[in-house]
Structure formats: structure tokens, C-alpha cells
C-alpha positions as CSV (number, residue, x, y, z in Angstrom):
1,R,86.0,64.4,109.0
2,E,88.2,66.7,107.1
3,V,85.0,69.2,105.6
4,E,84.0,69.4,109.4
5,E,87.3,70.4,110.6
6,L,87.8,73.0,107.9
7,G,84.1,74.0,108.7
8,V,84.5,74.4,112.5
9,I,88.5,75.9,112.3
10,T,86.7,78.2,109.1
11,R,83.8,79.8,111.3
12,Q,86.2,80.4,114.3
13,I,88.6,82.2,112.3
14,S,86.0,84.1,110.5
15,L,84.8,85.2,114.1
16,N,88.1,87.2,114.0
17,L,89.1,90.1,111.8
18,D,92.4,91.2,114.0
19,F,95.4,89.7,111.4
20,K,97.6,88.3,114.3
21,T,94.3,86.1,116.0
22,V,93.9,84.9,112.8
23,F,97.2,83.9,111.7
24,E,97.7,82.1,115.2
25,K,94.1,80.2,114.5
26,I,95.8,79.2,111.2
27,F,98.8,78.0,112.9
28,E,97.0,76.1,115.9
29,Y,95.2,74.2,112.8
30,L,98.1,73.4,110.7
31,K,100.9,72.6,113.7
32,G,97.8,70.3,115.6
33,N,96.7,68.2,112.3
34,F,100.0,67.9,110.7
35,G,103.0,68.8,113.3
36,F,104.5,72.0,111.8
37,E,106.7,73.7,114.4
38,G,107.1,77.0,112.4
39,C,104.7,78.9,110.1
40,L,105.7,82.3,108.1
41,L,103.0,84.3,105.8
42,V,104.4,86.7,103.4
43,L,102.3,88.7,101.1
44,S,102.7,90.3,97.3
45,D,102.7,93.9,97.1
46,Q,99.9,95.2,94.4
47,K,102.3,95.7,92.2
48,N,103.0,91.8,92.6
49,T,107.0,92.9,92.1
50,Q,107.9,92.2,96.4
51,Y,106.8,90.0,99.0
52,K,106.7,91.1,102.6
53,V,107.0,89.2,105.4
54,E,103.8,90.1,107.4
55,I,104.5,87.3,110.9
56,S,105.8,84.5,111.5
57,R,105.9,81.8,114.4
58,L,109.0,80.0,115.4
59,P,110.6,77.4,118.0
60,K,110.9,79.6,121.0
61,E,114.9,78.6,120.9
62,L,114.7,80.8,117.2
63,E,112.9,83.8,118.8
64,N,115.8,86.3,117.8
65,I,115.5,84.7,114.2
66,Q,111.6,85.5,114.4
67,K,111.9,88.9,115.3
68,A,114.5,89.0,112.3
69,L,112.3,87.8,110.1
70,A,109.6,90.7,110.6
71,G,109.0,93.3,107.9
72,I,111.6,91.6,105.4
73,V,110.9,92.7,102.0
74,L,112.1,90.8,99.0
75,P,111.7,90.7,95.2
76,I,109.2,87.8,93.7
77,E,112.0,87.5,90.7
78,E,114.5,84.9,91.5
79,K,116.3,86.7,94.0
80,G,113.2,86.3,96.0
81,G,114.3,82.5,96.8
82,I,111.9,79.5,96.3
83,I,108.8,81.7,98.1
84,G,109.7,84.0,95.1
85,Q,109.3,80.6,93.1
86,C,106.1,79.9,94.7
87,L,104.5,83.1,94.0
88,R,105.6,83.0,90.7
89,S,104.6,79.6,90.0
90,K,101.4,79.2,92.0
91,T,102.6,76.0,92.9
92,I,103.7,74.6,96.2
93,Q,106.9,74.1,96.5
94,S,108.2,71.0,99.0
95,I,111.4,70.5,100.6
96,P,110.8,67.0,102.8
97,S,114.3,67.0,103.7
98,I,117.1,69.5,103.5
99,K,119.3,67.2,102.2
100,N,118.0,67.3,98.8
101,T,118.0,71.1,98.9
102,G,118.7,71.0,94.9
103,E,119.0,74.0,92.6
104,L,118.3,76.7,96.2
105,T,119.8,79.9,96.1
106,F,122.4,81.3,98.5
107,M,120.1,83.1,100.6
108,D,117.4,80.4,100.8
109,R,120.8,77.7,102.4
110,Q,121.5,80.7,104.7
111,A,117.8,80.7,106.1
112,I,117.3,77.4,106.2
113,V,120.3,77.0,108.3
114,A,119.8,80.0,110.3
115,Q,116.2,78.7,111.2
116,Q,117.3,75.2,111.7
117,I,115.0,74.1,109.8
118,K,114.5,70.0,108.6
119,S,111.3,70.3,106.3
120,L,110.0,73.0,104.3
121,Y,106.7,73.5,102.4
122,I,105.7,76.6,101.0
123,V,102.0,77.2,99.9
124,P,100.4,79.8,97.5
125,V,98.0,81.5,99.1
126,S,95.1,82.1,96.3
127,I,91.7,83.6,95.3
128,G,90.7,82.3,91.9
129,E,93.9,83.3,90.1
130,E,94.8,86.1,92.3
131,V,97.7,84.9,94.6
132,L,98.1,86.7,97.8
133,G,101.2,85.8,99.3
134,A,102.3,82.4,100.4
135,L,102.5,80.3,103.9
136,S,105.3,78.8,104.6
137,L,105.4,75.5,106.5
138,S,108.5,74.1,108.5
139,T,109.7,71.4,110.8
140,H,112.6,72.0,113.3
141,K,113.4,69.2,115.0
142,E,112.9,66.3,112.5
143,E,111.8,65.8,108.9
144,K,108.0,65.7,107.9
145,I,107.5,63.8,104.5
146,L,103.7,64.6,103.6
147,K,101.7,61.8,101.9
148,E,100.2,63.5,98.8
149,E,96.7,63.6,100.2
150,D,97.9,65.6,103.4
151,I,99.4,68.1,101.1
152,Q,96.2,68.0,99.5
153,T,94.6,68.8,102.0
154,I,96.3,71.8,103.2
155,T,96.0,73.1,100.0
156,R,92.4,72.8,100.4
157,F,92.7,74.4,103.8
158,V,94.4,77.4,102.7
159,D,92.1,77.9,99.4
160,Q,89.4,78.0,102.2
161,I,90.9,80.5,104.6
162,A,92.7,82.8,101.5
163,V,89.5,85.3,101.8
164,L,89.7,85.3,105.5
165,I,94.0,86.2,105.5
166,R,92.9,89.3,102.8
167,N,90.2,90.5,104.7
168,A,92.4,90.3,107.9
169,K,94.8,92.6,106.3
170,I,92.3,95.0,104.9
171,Y,91.3,95.2,108.5
172,Q,94.5,96.0,109.5
173,N,95.1,98.3,107.1
174,L,92.2,100.2,107.8
175,E,93.1,99.9,111.6
176,Q,96.8,101.3,110.8
177,K,95.2,104.0,108.8
178,N,92.7,104.8,111.7
179,T,95.6,104.9,114.1
180,E,97.1,107.3,111.5
181,I,94.2,109.4,112.1
182,E,94.1,109.1,115.7
183,N,97.7,110.4,115.9
184,L,97.3,113.4,113.6
185,A,94.5,113.8,116.1
186,E,96.3,113.4,119.0
187,I,99.2,115.7,117.8
188,A,97.0,118.4,117.0
189,K,95.6,118.0,120.5
190,Q,99.2,118.7,121.6
191,I,99.9,121.3,119.8
192,N,96.6,123.0,120.6
193,L,97.6,122.4,124.3
194,T,101.3,123.2,124.6
195,L,102.3,125.0,121.3
196,K,105.8,123.2,122.0
197,T,107.7,122.1,118.7
198,E,109.6,119.2,120.5
199,I,106.6,118.1,121.9
200,V,105.1,117.3,118.3
201,F,108.2,116.2,116.7
202,D,108.2,113.5,119.9
203,K,104.9,112.3,119.4
204,I,105.5,111.7,115.1
205,L,108.8,110.0,116.2
206,G,107.3,107.8,118.8
207,Y,104.3,107.3,116.7
208,L,106.9,106.0,114.0
209,S,108.9,104.3,116.5
210,K,106.4,102.1,117.2
211,T,104.9,101.4,114.2
212,Y,108.1,101.1,111.9
213,G,111.1,100.9,114.1
214,F,112.5,104.2,114.0
215,E,115.1,105.3,116.7
216,G,116.0,108.8,115.8
217,G,115.4,111.9,113.8
218,G,115.4,115.6,113.3
219,L,113.6,118.4,111.8
220,A,115.3,120.7,109.6
221,L,113.4,124.2,108.4
222,V,114.7,126.0,105.4
223,S,115.7,129.8,105.9
224,Q,114.0,133.0,104.7
225,D,116.6,133.0,102.1
226,R,116.5,129.5,101.1
227,F,120.3,129.2,100.7
228,S,120.4,127.1,103.9
229,Y,118.5,125.2,106.3
230,R,118.7,125.2,110.4
231,I,118.4,121.5,112.2
232,E,115.7,122.7,115.2
233,I,115.9,119.6,116.4
234,M,117.5,116.4,116.5
235,R,116.6,112.7,118.9
236,Y,119.1,109.8,119.3
237,P,118.8,106.5,121.2
238,Q,120.1,106.9,124.9
239,R,123.4,106.3,124.0
240,L,123.7,108.7,121.3
241,S,122.0,111.7,123.1
242,H,125.2,113.4,123.4
243,L,124.9,114.3,119.9
244,E,121.8,116.1,119.7
245,K,123.0,119.3,121.2
246,M,126.1,119.0,118.7
247,Y,123.6,119.2,116.0
248,T,120.9,121.0,116.9
249,G,121.1,124.5,115.4
250,L,123.8,124.2,112.6
251,M,123.0,125.8,110.0
252,V,124.0,123.9,106.7
253,P,123.7,124.7,103.0
254,L,120.8,123.7,100.5
255,D,123.5,122.8,97.8
256,E,125.7,119.6,97.3
257,R,127.3,120.3,100.7
258,G,124.0,119.7,102.7
259,G,123.7,115.9,101.9
260,G,120.8,113.9,101.7
261,V,118.4,116.5,103.7
262,A,119.6,119.5,101.1
263,K,118.6,117.2,98.0
264,C,115.7,115.8,99.8
265,I,114.5,119.5,100.0
266,R,116.1,120.9,96.7
267,E,114.1,118.1,94.7
268,N,110.9,118.0,96.7
269,A,111.5,113.8,97.1
270,S,111.6,111.0,99.5
271,I,115.0,109.5,99.7
272,F,114.7,106.3,101.2
273,V,118.0,104.3,102.0
274,S,117.7,100.8,103.8
275,R,121.1,100.0,104.2
276,V,123.0,102.9,104.6
277,V,127.1,102.3,104.0
278,A,129.0,104.7,104.9
279,D,132.1,104.7,102.9
280,D,130.0,104.7,100.2
281,V,128.8,108.1,100.8
282,E,130.9,110.9,98.5
283,N,130.0,113.9,100.8
284,S,132.7,113.9,103.7
285,V,130.5,115.7,105.7
286,S,127.8,113.8,105.3
287,R,130.0,111.0,105.4
288,A,131.5,111.6,109.0
289,A,127.9,112.6,110.2
290,I,126.5,109.1,109.5
291,K,129.5,107.1,111.0
292,S,129.0,109.5,114.4
293,M,125.4,109.0,114.4
294,Q,126.2,105.2,113.3
295,I,123.0,105.1,111.1
296,K,121.6,101.9,109.6
297,S,118.9,103.0,107.4
298,I,117.5,106.6,106.8
299,F,114.1,108.2,105.2
300,N,114.6,111.8,104.2
301,I,110.6,113.3,103.6
302,P,110.4,117.3,102.6
303,I,107.7,119.2,104.5
304,T,105.5,121.0,101.9
305,I,103.2,123.9,102.8
306,E,101.2,124.8,99.5
307,G,103.7,123.2,96.8
308,Q,106.1,124.9,98.7
309,V,108.9,122.8,100.6
310,I,109.5,125.1,104.0
311,G,111.9,121.7,105.6
312,A,112.3,118.4,105.9
313,V,112.1,115.5,108.7
314,S,114.5,112.3,108.7
315,F,114.3,109.1,110.9
316,Y,117.0,106.8,111.6
317,S,117.6,103.2,112.3
318,H,121.1,102.9,114.4
319,E,120.4,99.5,115.5
320,H,119.2,97.4,113.0
321,Y,118.5,97.9,109.1
322,L,114.7,98.5,108.1
323,D,113.0,97.2,105.0
324,L,110.2,98.9,104.0
325,S,107.7,97.9,101.4
326,E,106.6,100.7,99.1
327,A,103.3,100.7,100.4
328,D,105.0,101.3,104.6
329,Q,107.1,104.2,102.2
330,E,103.7,105.5,101.3
331,S,102.2,105.4,104.4
332,I,104.8,107.4,106.2
333,Y,105.1,110.0,103.2
334,R,101.4,110.2,103.7
335,F,101.5,110.6,107.4
336,T,104.2,113.3,107.1
337,S,102.2,115.5,104.2
338,Q,99.0,115.7,106.8
339,I,101.0,116.6,109.6
340,S,103.0,119.2,108.3
341,V,100.5,122.4,108.4
342,I,101.3,120.9,112.3
343,I,104.6,121.1,112.4
344,R,105.0,124.2,110.7
345,N,102.3,125.8,112.8
346,S,103.8,124.4,115.9
347,S,107.1,126.1,115.0
348,L,105.2,129.5,114.2
349,Y,103.3,129.4,117.2
350,E,106.4,129.1,119.5
351,Q,108.0,132.0,117.0
352,L,104.6,133.7,118.4
353,E,105.4,133.5,122.4
354,R,109.2,134.4,121.6
355,E,108.3,137.3,119.6
356,K,104.8,138.5,121.1
357,S,103.3,138.4,117.4
358,F,102.2,136.4,114.7
359,T,103.4,137.0,111.0
360,S,101.1,137.9,108.5
361,G,102.5,135.0,106.2
362,L,101.5,132.4,108.9
363,L,98.1,133.8,109.6
364,E,96.9,134.3,105.7
365,N,98.0,130.8,104.7
366,A,96.9,129.0,107.7
367,P,94.8,125.8,106.9
368,I,92.3,127.0,109.6
369,A,90.3,129.5,111.2
370,I,92.5,131.6,113.9
371,G,91.2,134.1,116.0
372,V,92.5,135.8,119.5
373,F,90.0,137.6,121.7
374,D,91.1,139.5,125.0
375,E,89.2,139.2,128.3
376,N,86.1,141.4,126.9
377,G,86.0,139.3,123.9
378,I,87.5,142.3,121.5
379,I,89.3,140.2,118.5
380,T,92.9,141.6,118.4
381,L,94.0,138.9,115.7
382,E,92.2,137.5,112.7
383,N,93.3,135.6,109.6
384,R,91.5,135.0,106.4
385,A,90.0,131.8,107.3
386,M,88.7,133.7,110.5
387,K,87.2,136.4,108.0
388,Q,85.4,133.7,105.6
389,L,83.9,132.1,108.8
390,M,82.1,135.2,110.0
391,Q,81.3,135.9,106.3
392,D,82.7,139.3,106.2
393,H,85.2,139.0,103.2
394,E,85.5,143.0,102.7
395,G,85.3,144.3,106.6
396,D,88.1,143.9,109.0
397,L,87.1,142.3,112.3
398,L,90.1,143.7,114.1
399,G,88.7,145.8,117.4
400,Q,85.1,144.4,117.0
401,N,83.7,142.5,120.1
402,I,83.2,138.6,118.7
403,F,80.1,138.3,121.2
404,E,78.1,140.9,119.1
405,F,78.1,138.4,116.4
406,E,74.1,137.1,116.2
407,S,76.1,133.2,115.2
408,I,78.1,133.4,118.2
409,K,75.8,134.6,120.4
410,R,73.2,131.6,120.1
411,S,76.7,129.5,120.3
412,P,78.4,128.8,123.9
413,L,81.5,130.6,123.2
414,Q,81.1,133.2,125.2
415,E,81.2,131.0,128.3
416,I,83.9,129.0,127.0
417,H,86.1,132.0,126.6
418,Q,85.1,132.8,130.0
419,N,86.3,129.7,131.5
420,A,89.7,130.3,129.9
421,I,90.2,134.2,131.0
422,K,89.4,133.6,134.7
423,R,90.5,129.6,134.9
424,G,92.8,129.1,132.6
425,L,91.1,126.3,131.5
426,S,91.4,124.9,127.8
427,F,88.4,123.3,125.2
428,Q,88.2,121.5,122.3
429,A,85.4,119.9,120.6
430,D,84.3,118.4,117.6
431,K,81.0,119.2,115.6
432,F,80.4,122.5,117.7
433,P,77.2,124.1,116.4
434,F,77.6,127.2,114.0
435,R,75.1,129.4,111.8
436,S,76.3,131.9,109.3
437,D,74.7,135.2,109.6
438,I,74.6,135.8,105.7
439,S,73.7,132.6,104.3
440,N,71.8,131.0,107.2
441,Q,73.9,127.8,106.6
442,D,74.4,125.3,109.2
443,Y,77.5,123.9,110.1
444,Y,79.5,121.8,112.4
445,L,82.8,122.9,113.5
446,N,86.0,121.2,115.4
447,I,87.2,124.1,117.9
448,R,90.1,124.6,120.3
449,V,90.4,127.2,122.7
450,N,93.7,128.1,124.6
451,P,94.5,130.5,127.6
452,L,97.2,132.7,126.2
453,L,99.7,133.5,129.8
454,M,101.3,136.8,129.5
455,E,103.3,137.7,132.9
456,G,101.7,134.9,134.5
457,K,97.8,136.0,133.9
458,V,95.6,135.3,131.1
459,K,94.8,138.2,129.0
460,N,94.0,136.6,125.8
461,V,92.3,133.7,124.4
462,L,93.6,131.9,121.1
463,V,90.7,130.1,119.2
464,M,91.1,128.2,116.4
465,F,88.1,126.8,114.1
466,S,88.2,123.8,111.2
467,D,85.5,123.3,109.1
468,N,83.7,119.6,110.0
469,T,80.5,120.0,108.3
470,E,81.0,117.3,105.8
471,K,82.1,114.6,108.3
472,A,79.5,115.8,110.2
473,L,76.4,115.1,108.3
474,V,77.9,111.6,106.8
475,E,78.1,110.6,110.5
476,K,74.4,111.5,111.1
477,K,73.3,109.9,107.5
478,L,75.3,106.3,108.9
479,Q,73.3,107.0,112.2
480,E,70.2,107.4,110.0
481,D,70.4,104.5,107.8
482,L,71.5,102.5,110.9
483,F,68.3,103.2,112.6
484,L,66.1,102.4,109.5
485,A,68.2,99.5,109.1
486,K,67.2,98.3,112.6
487,R,63.3,99.1,112.2
488,L,63.5,97.0,109.0
489,Q,65.4,94.0,110.8
490,R,62.8,94.7,113.7
491,N,59.5,94.9,111.7
492,I,60.9,91.5,109.5
493,L,60.9,89.7,112.9
494,A,58.0,91.4,114.8
495,S,55.8,89.4,111.8
496,S,57.0,86.4,113.7
497,K,53.8,86.3,115.9
498,I,51.1,83.5,116.4
499,K,48.3,82.9,118.8
500,E,48.1,79.4,120.1
501,E,45.9,78.4,123.3
502,N,48.2,75.5,123.8
503,I,51.8,77.2,123.9
504,K,52.9,80.4,125.0
505,L,55.9,81.8,123.8
506,H,58.4,84.6,124.4
507,V,61.3,85.6,122.4
508,V,64.0,88.4,123.7
509,F,66.4,89.5,120.5
510,E,69.1,91.6,121.5
511,P,71.9,92.5,118.7
512,M,75.4,93.5,119.9
513,Q,75.2,96.7,117.6
514,E,72.2,98.5,116.1
515,V,71.8,95.4,114.1
516,G,72.8,91.6,114.3
517,G,73.4,88.6,112.6
518,D,70.4,86.7,114.4
519,I,67.8,85.6,112.6
520,Y,64.2,83.7,113.5
521,D,61.0,82.6,112.5
522,I,57.8,81.4,113.8
523,F,54.6,80.4,112.0
524,R,52.0,77.8,111.3
525,T,52.4,75.2,109.0
526,P,49.7,74.1,106.4
527,E,49.1,71.2,108.3
528,G,48.9,73.0,111.5
529,K,51.9,72.3,112.7
530,I,54.5,75.3,114.9
531,R,57.6,75.5,113.0
532,I,60.6,78.1,114.4
533,F,63.2,78.5,112.9
534,L,66.4,80.2,114.4
535,A,69.8,81.3,112.9
536,D,73.1,83.0,113.6
537,A,75.1,84.2,110.7
538,T,78.7,84.5,111.4
539,G,80.1,88.1,112.1
540,H,78.2,91.0,113.4
541,G,76.6,94.3,112.4
542,I,76.0,95.6,109.2
543,Q,77.7,92.7,107.1
544,A,76.0,89.7,109.4
545,A,72.2,92.1,109.6
546,L,72.5,92.2,105.6
547,T,73.2,88.1,105.5
548,T,70.0,87.5,107.6
549,M,68.3,89.0,104.9
550,I,69.4,86.7,102.4
551,I,68.7,84.3,104.7
552,K,65.0,85.3,105.2
553,A,64.5,85.3,101.5
554,E,65.7,82.1,100.6
555,Y,63.8,80.2,104.0
556,E,60.3,82.0,103.1
557,K,60.6,80.1,99.6
558,I,61.0,76.9,101.4
559,K,59.2,77.1,105.0
560,N,55.8,76.0,103.6
561,S,57.2,72.7,102.6
562,L,55.2,69.6,104.0
563,D,58.6,67.9,104.4
564,G,60.6,67.7,107.7
565,P,63.0,70.2,109.3
566,E,66.1,67.4,108.2
567,V,64.3,68.5,104.4
568,I,64.3,71.8,104.5
569,L,67.5,72.7,106.0
570,N,69.2,70.5,103.4
571,Q,67.5,72.7,100.8
572,L,68.1,75.5,102.3
573,N,72.0,74.4,102.3
574,H,72.2,73.7,98.6
575,S,70.6,76.7,97.7
576,F,73.3,79.0,100.1
577,Y,76.2,76.5,98.4
578,K,75.6,76.7,94.9
579,N,74.4,81.0,94.7
580,Y,76.0,82.4,97.7
581,Y,79.3,80.4,98.6
582,H,81.5,82.8,97.1
583,L,80.1,85.5,99.3
584,S,81.7,83.4,102.4
585,V,77.8,83.4,103.6
586,F,77.7,80.8,106.4
587,F,75.1,80.2,109.4
588,T,74.4,78.1,112.1
589,A,70.2,77.2,112.4
590,V,68.0,75.2,114.1
591,L,64.2,74.3,112.9
592,V,61.7,72.6,115.2
593,D,58.2,71.4,113.9
594,I,55.9,71.1,117.3
595,E,52.5,69.1,117.1
596,V,50.4,71.6,118.7
597,E,47.7,68.6,119.8
598,G,50.0,66.1,120.7
599,E,53.8,66.1,122.3
600,D,56.1,65.3,119.4
601,I,58.8,67.6,118.3
602,S,60.3,67.3,115.0
603,Y,64.1,69.1,114.6
604,A,67.0,69.5,112.7
605,S,70.1,71.4,113.3
606,A,72.9,72.6,111.0
607,G,76.1,73.9,113.5
608,H,74.0,75.2,116.1
609,P,74.5,74.7,119.8
610,R,72.5,71.9,121.7
611,Q,69.2,73.5,122.7
612,M,67.6,72.3,126.2
613,I,64.3,71.2,127.3
614,L,63.3,72.2,130.8
615,R,61.6,69.0,132.0
616,K,59.6,69.1,135.1
617,K,62.6,67.6,136.6
618,G,65.6,68.1,135.4
619,V,67.4,69.5,132.0
620,D,67.7,67.8,128.8
621,V,70.2,69.2,126.4
622,F,69.2,67.8,122.5
623,G,70.7,68.5,119.4
624,E,74.0,67.7,117.4
625,T,76.5,70.9,115.9
626,G,76.9,69.4,112.5
627,K,77.8,71.7,109.8
628,M,76.9,74.9,109.0
629,V,74.6,75.8,106.4
630,G,76.4,77.3,103.1
631,L,79.8,75.5,104.3
632,V,79.9,72.2,102.4
633,E,77.8,70.9,99.2
634,N,76.3,68.2,101.3
635,L,74.9,68.9,104.4
636,N,73.5,65.5,105.2
637,C,71.3,66.9,108.1
638,R,69.6,64.5,110.1
639,G,66.1,64.9,111.6
640,H,64.9,63.3,115.3
641,K,62.0,63.3,117.1
642,I,61.5,64.5,120.7
643,K,58.7,64.2,123.7
644,L,57.1,67.5,125.2
645,E,54.9,67.2,127.9
646,S,52.2,69.8,129.2
647,G,53.6,72.4,131.5
648,E,57.5,71.3,130.2
649,V,59.5,74.1,128.2
650,L,61.6,74.2,125.2
651,L,64.5,76.8,125.1
652,L,65.8,77.6,121.9
653,F,68.7,80.0,121.5
654,T,72.2,81.3,119.9
655,D,75.5,80.9,120.7
656,G,76.0,84.4,121.6
657,I,73.8,84.1,125.5
658,Y,77.0,81.8,126.6
659,E,80.0,83.3,124.7
660,E,80.0,85.9,127.4
661,F,83.0,86.5,129.6
662,N,83.5,87.6,133.4
663,A,86.1,89.5,134.8
664,D,88.6,86.7,134.4
665,A,88.6,86.5,131.2
666,Q,86.5,83.4,131.9
667,E,83.7,82.1,129.1
668,L,80.1,81.6,130.7
669,G,80.3,78.4,128.5
670,E,76.8,75.8,127.3
671,E,78.1,74.5,131.4
672,G,77.7,78.0,132.6
673,L,74.2,78.6,131.0
674,L,73.2,74.9,131.9
675,S,73.7,75.7,135.3
676,I,71.4,79.0,134.9
677,V,68.8,77.3,133.7
678,E,68.5,74.3,136.0
679,K,68.5,76.9,139.0
680,I,64.8,78.2,137.5
681,E,61.6,77.6,138.8
682,R,59.3,75.5,136.6
683,K,56.1,77.2,137.7
684,L,57.5,80.9,135.8
685,G,56.3,81.9,132.1
686,P,58.2,82.0,129.6
687,V,58.6,85.9,130.3
688,E,59.9,85.3,133.6
689,I,62.3,82.4,132.3
690,N,63.9,84.3,129.5
691,Q,64.4,87.2,132.3
692,E,65.9,84.8,134.9
693,I,68.6,83.3,132.3
694,L,69.3,87.2,131.0
695,S,69.8,88.4,134.6
696,G,72.1,85.2,135.3
697,V,74.1,85.9,132.4
698,S,74.2,89.4,133.2
699,K,75.6,88.9,137.0
700,W,78.2,86.2,135.2
701,M,79.6,89.2,132.9
702,N,79.5,92.0,136.1
703,Y,77.0,93.9,134.7
704,G,78.8,94.6,131.4
705,N,77.5,94.9,127.7
706,Y,77.1,91.8,125.3
707,E,80.0,90.7,123.0
708,D,77.7,88.9,120.7
709,D,74.0,88.7,119.4
710,V,71.8,87.3,121.8
711,T,68.7,85.7,120.7
């Protein structure tokens, strides 16, 4: 029973990559089976010197404590308390009764009192010898004294889902990096549309506020003589907003009198202070500023362009202290570094609006090609990158008509330019096609076109190009590879065809993406039976498709066996458990042998949904779910027999056909599918029956897209 439960919960968790969802599933299992009321997951950093509270769940009355725990970073050494001891020793730490706390640290005692803990069990989360982190399990109403066998069960469960926790965290990190990229794209879009430094900075602060909890910040730029810096922008919470005008525009010396920002600029180094104590600050000006701003935590980051520091950004918290891990600090620094050019350019663009001209330094150093064209297409402004793009390193583009270049004639830029001049329309596009006149090489560019207003009218158009060729080619190659994988998978399945006068058969195969995790095989055994194999690998897309290739290869070795379906599935399980368990390759399967001349059907199932037979009257549901292939060493799959009379229909399917949702987020489920099947007229053939089923499911989904592979 324990193995079956572990198999079910592991499969449920493995279907999700969302870190929060994975944690909720884990907590749900531990709460339902062992009565824990609190759960806290910590993960170690790459250097194994610190651990961070990633996510926690406490009883509702401790909601404020739960919020306070989020993101806390502590050392793994002795100061890290009992959790640190668990991570160092790689063993479970148990406190069945808080009356026997032993040699707990002061911090541990404080935590136990604050969280009202009655019993505490801390379990290491490990993959082999590598300790990823720990799960802290607690009760809060009464003591929970676990039996040794319960502790062993929990330990096995945590070992089982350690890989899933790691994968979900990797996915979360990728999502965070994607969010960084998306925010960079949004900020770039904003600057192209507005050219306002304040909007750019507010977008940056908004992202860091949402992601890390900062509540305020400022932007400072170094003066041309590099003896001072000017505070360009200040942002505070509403209750401190009166300070914004007080500090904005101030010129501050870059020596010791300039405080932490000046030190950040001089040393070209980030400075993060988690707990700011104003009285400990030696600089009197900085001390007074910290007190007036009520700063709890501060992070100063230099803005660097081509190795030169041009200013600094500062981010503050005013209500709570922030505990940022080294990874968080690196992520914020990386994000700020990537947007340094945007911050610089936005500031210089505002200067262009005020002074009606660009500085030569901006044009020469801009990493993107910039040009300004008048209403007739005459180039009135260019930069070095623009010359390089037009393959005219020596000549001067000024005064030439951009639309007389052959490479531009072949593009829709002239129409876009006219829309900007006549209608004031902005334009942006990725993978804009461009061919060099000199090298005849094809490029894909990111292009941004903005009308420039002068006295209420559009007289000029600002155009910015950046090379996106490498990314576009990678995406194209990926699509080609996916198409090849799709053809390969379809070809493998297409080989599963038989001709049999007594049997009519039709297959629907609809992966959610280009390729999927469902696979089937139909062939005639040496003794004349029709053998149908249907499997559903965990996950979707490329990873699941690769799993199906392994399934196909292993099944091919044994599918000609004269043994019954249960023997074949048990052999298949033995192979996968022995060879692929470390890869977490699990799948459900059903195997059916049909007597062509008789009425007997032999079948066996491994973790697969119950299947159906459309009788002349009514619908029979048959099969047993059991355990998935590859999950346990001994599958103990059992064989069964069932009658199929002439004119009756055998319906085999994967769970994707009923794990679909309507507009109210209700799942169709097995009962919903059964309801659709029961309405099917028995006189229909296999093709029409499949069409009726798909039509019913599609209607349930309000004609949306499938959320799982369907076979």
C-alpha cells in the first residue's frame, strides 16, 4: 500500500513543474498521512554555506509568521540551528516533544515559541550524496510521536521526490530568468515608446519590488567632471513620498562625504546591507539620510557601460529587513547590468528632447544601430553601428536617402516610415529580414520605429536596429528539429498497421505539442492474435517523446513473446526499473491480446486508466490502475480475460482524453467520458466513433486546445 501511495503521489507531483504546486502536493501528502500541520522547505546554496527558506505552510493563525519566514537566509554552520545540523549531518533531526529541547540554540527556541511548535521533524532532501536542502515538518496543536516505521516511510518519500523538488526549483529559476528577460524586453519597449527615464526606472523598481520586496529606490548619475554625482530620481512609499523632492536634483561629492553611493561608484562594486543601523554609520550626512528615509535594508549597484561607471542605482526596504541570498544578489546585479545601457540611453534621449540634439558620445557608443530620417527618408542622424549595418564603414550616410539602398528597398521599412510620419504610429518587430548590399548575407533584426514630435507635428522618425540573427537561426533550427522529431514519432506509429477482415480499427493520435508522451503498437503475434500496446509516459513535449523512444525500443525486444500480457508488462517493468529508474522514466500501460477467431480478450494494465467496451446494450468499464511501469521493482501485474462479441467495440485510450477542463475549471473525468460514450450509436464504425468522442470532449472544453496528449 505504501509503495502504491508513493507511486500515485509521485506521479501527481511529476506532472507539475511549478515549484509552489510541487510543494503543495508534498505537504498535502504529509499532512493527510501523518498529521503534520506545518511544513517548511529550505534549499542550500551552491557553495553549501547558506540555506534559504524557499516556501512554507503554517496554520492560518500563524499566517504573519509564515510571511516573515519567506526568503530568510541563514548559515549552514552552527548558527544555522537545528536545520543547519540536519544539512551538515545529512540525518533526520527529531524533537517529538518540545519539553525535551536539549542543546538547541537560542534562535531555535525563539522559532519554536513564535511558531507554537509542539513536535518537530527535519528531514534532509538528498540525491545520492548531494544534500539539496531539508523539509521541516511540525505539529502545532499537540505533540506527534512518530513510530520508527513512519519516520522511515517519510524518509523514503522525501528521497523519492528529491529529484522532483530539484527539477521544480530548476524550472522556477528558469522562469525567473525568463521573467528577467521579459522585463528587459518590456523596459526596452517602454523606452522606445516614451523616452522617459522615470518610466524606465519605475519599471525596474516595480519588477524588483514584486520579486524581492524592495519598496523604494534612487538613480544617481556621475557628473561630466567626475567629481560628484547627481540624484536624478528618488522613489519612496506613500508615507515617505514628501522626501522625493527634497533629495531629487542634489549634487553629492564622490569622495567619503558621498556615503555608500559614492563608495559604490568609486570602487565599482555592489554593496548590500541586510540590516541597516543608522547609529553605526560614521558619515553624519548618510546617518541623517538613513534616519529620515527609515531605511531597513539597502542595495547599491554601479551602472557600468563598457567598463566605465556612469552612476548607481539604489534600492531600499522601509518596513521589513530583507535577507537576500548570494544568488538573489547576483540575479539583481545581473538584471541591473543588463539594463545599464537602457538606463543610460533613456537619460540621454531625454537630453535629446531638451536640447534637440544627440551628443556624439552617445551615438558612437550606442550598442544598437540608430538613425533619424526626415519625412522624405533623408538620413539626418546616424551612429557607428548604423554605418556598419549598411556596410558603409568609410562613407558618411548623412544626407542620403535611406530608401535608395537596395537592402532597404527589399524591406517594408518605407511603408512603416510613412505610417510614422503621416499617422504618428510607432512600430516594433523581431526577426525583421535584412540583406547586406556588400556581403549578400541575410540578417534578422529587431527594429523599433518611433515618430519624433516637433512643435506638435511629426517631422522625423527615430529608427533603432539590433542584430537578432543568432537567436532567430537557433529558433529556426529548433523548429526544424521538432518537425523531424514529429515525423520520426509519426513514422514509428504509422508502422503499427494490420489488415484483418474480422476487425475494424481506427487510431487518433493528438500530442499536445509537436511531439508527445503517448505511444502505441499494433501487430499480429506469431500465434495469430492481435496484440495492442498503449502507453502514456509522464510529462509532455520533447522529454516525454524521448521516453516513448525508450519504451518502443524495450517493448520491441519482448512483444513477440507467446506469454500473456501480464508477463510481458512484468518483464517490461523489470527492464525499466533496472536500467532507467535513475532517470525517473515512468509510464502507464495497457496490453491487450485479441483472439481473431474467438471472443476472448486477454489484457493487463499498469497504472493505466480503466478502459471501455461498447456492448450492444450499455458500456462496460474494465481494467485496474495498479502501479506505473518503472516505479517499483516488482510490478506484480495480473492478467484478466473478457468477452468481446461480434459487433461490439473495444475502446482504448490514455488519460489525456478526459483530463480536460471546461470554462468553469471542471475536469471532464472518467464519468464525463463515459457519459459521452454511452450516447454513441452502436451502428457507427470506428472512425465515426472516435469522431463522436472527440466532438463531445471538444464541446466540453468549449472548443479550446487539449491540455494533455490524447490517443
